[in-house]
C-alpha positions in Angstrom: 20.7 14.0 -6.3 19.3 17.0 -8.0 21.0 19.7 -10.1 20.0 23.1 -11.3 20.6 24.3 -14.8 19.7 27.4 -16.7 19.2 27.5 -20.4 17.4 29.5 -23.1 15.1 28.4 -25.9 13.3 30.5 -28.6 9.9 31.5 -27.5 8.4 29.6 -30.4 10.1 26.4 -29.0 9.0 26.6 -25.4 5.9 24.4 -25.8 7.8 21.8 -27.9 10.6 21.7 -25.4 8.2 21.3 -22.5 6.3 18.6 -24.5 9.5 16.6 -24.8 10.2 16.9 -21.1 6.6 15.8 -20.2 6.8 12.9 -22.6 10.0 11.6 -20.9 7.9 10.9 -17.8 6.2 8.2 -19.8 9.3 6.0 -19.3 8.8 6.1 -15.6 5.1 5.5 -15.8 5.8 2.4 -18.0 8.3 1.2 -15.5 5.7 1.5 -12.8 3.2 -0.4 -14.8 5.7 -3.2 -15.5 6.5 -3.3 -11.8 3.0 -3.8 -10.6 1.8 -5.9 -13.6 0.8 -9.5 -12.8 3.6 -11.8 -13.6 3.2 -15.6 -13.9 4.4 -17.5 -10.9 4.5 -16.8 -7.2 5.3 -13.2 -6.0 7.0 -12.7 -2.8 7.9 -9.0 -2.8 4.5 -7.3 -3.5 4.9 -4.9 -0.6 8.2 -3.7 -1.9 6.9 -3.4 -5.4 3.9 -1.4 -4.3 6.1 0.9 -2.1 8.5 1.6 -4.9 5.7 2.1 -7.4 4.1 4.7 -5.1 7.5 6.4 -4.6 8.0 6.7 -8.3 4.4 7.9 -8.9 4.9 10.6 -6.3 8.1 11.8 -8.0 6.6 11.7 -11.4 3.5 13.5 -10.2 5.6 16.2 -8.6 7.6 16.6 -11.8 4.5 16.9 -13.9 3.0 19.4 -11.5 6.2 21.4 -11.9 6.0 21.3 -15.7 2.4 22.4 -15.5 3.3 25.3 -13.3 6.1 26.3 -15.7 3.7 26.2 -18.7 1.0 28.1 -16.9 3.5 30.8 -15.8 4.9 31.0 -19.4 1.4 31.3 -20.8 0.4 34.0 -18.3 3.6 36.0 -19.0 3.1 35.7 -22.8 -0.5 36.7 -22.5 0.2 39.7 -20.3 3.1 40.7 -22.5 1.0 40.6 -25.7 -2.1 42.4 -24.4 -1.6 46.2 -24.1 -2.8 47.6 -20.8 -4.4 50.9 -20.1 -2.7 53.3 -17.7 -5.4 52.6 -15.1 -4.5 48.8 -15.1 -0.7 49.3 -15.1 -0.5 49.4 -11.3 -2.2 46.8 -9.2 -4.0 47.6 -5.9 -0.8 47.1 -4.0 0.9 49.9 -5.9 3.6 47.5 -7.2 4.3 47.7 -10.9 3.4 44.7 -13.0 6.6 42.8 -13.9 6.0 40.4 -16.7 9.7 39.7 -16.9 9.5 38.6 -13.3 7.0 36.0 -14.1 9.1 34.8 -17.0 12.1 34.7 -14.6 10.0 32.4 -12.4 9.5 30.1 -15.3 13.2 30.1 -16.0 13.9 29.4 -12.3 11.5 26.5 -12.4 13.3 25.0 -15.3 16.6 24.8 -13.4 15.7 21.3 -12.2 16.0 20.0 -15.7 19.5 18.5 -15.3 18.5 16.5 -12.2 15.5 15.2 -14.1 17.6 14.2 -17.1 20.1 12.5 -14.8 17.3 10.6 -13.1 16.0 9.4 -16.6 19.5 8.4 -17.6 20.0 6.4 -14.4 16.6 4.7 -14.9 17.5 3.8 -18.4 20.8 2.4 -17.3 19.1 0.4 -14.6 16.6 -0.9 -17.0 19.3 -1.9 -19.5 21.2 -3.7 -16.7 18.0 -5.5 -15.6 16.8 -6.5 -19.1 17.0 -10.2 -19.9 19.6 -11.0 -22.5 18.3 -14.4 -23.5 15.3 -14.7 -25.8 12.5 -16.8 -24.5 11.5 -19.6 -26.9 
C-alpha cells in the first residue's frame, strides 16, 4: 500500500532530508544481502529467496531513481532561479513562459510518496524484529 504526503522543508535542508531518505534504503539492501548470503547447511528455498531479492531490488531501485529525479529537479529549479535570464531567453521556442515554480512543484509532487516509503521501512523493521533470533548462540 502506498500513501501520498506533502510537506515543506527549508531550502537549505532539502539535500540533508533527501540524504536521509536515500540512506534508509540501505536497510533494504542489507536485508537483500542477508537473504542471498550463503548460510551453513542445506538450502531448500533458493528460488524463493532469489525471487524475493529481485523484487526488493526492483522496489529499491525504483525508489532511488525517484529520489534521483527529485534531486535533479530541485537542482535544476534552484539553478534556474538563481541565474538571471536575459529578456531574449525568458521565453522558450514554444512561446510558453519558463515556470521555475512549476519545476519545484514537480519536486514536491514527487515527494508525496514519502509516507508509503516510511510505512514500508517500518513494516520491514517490524518483520525483521519478529524474525530475529532471541537466543544467543554459544
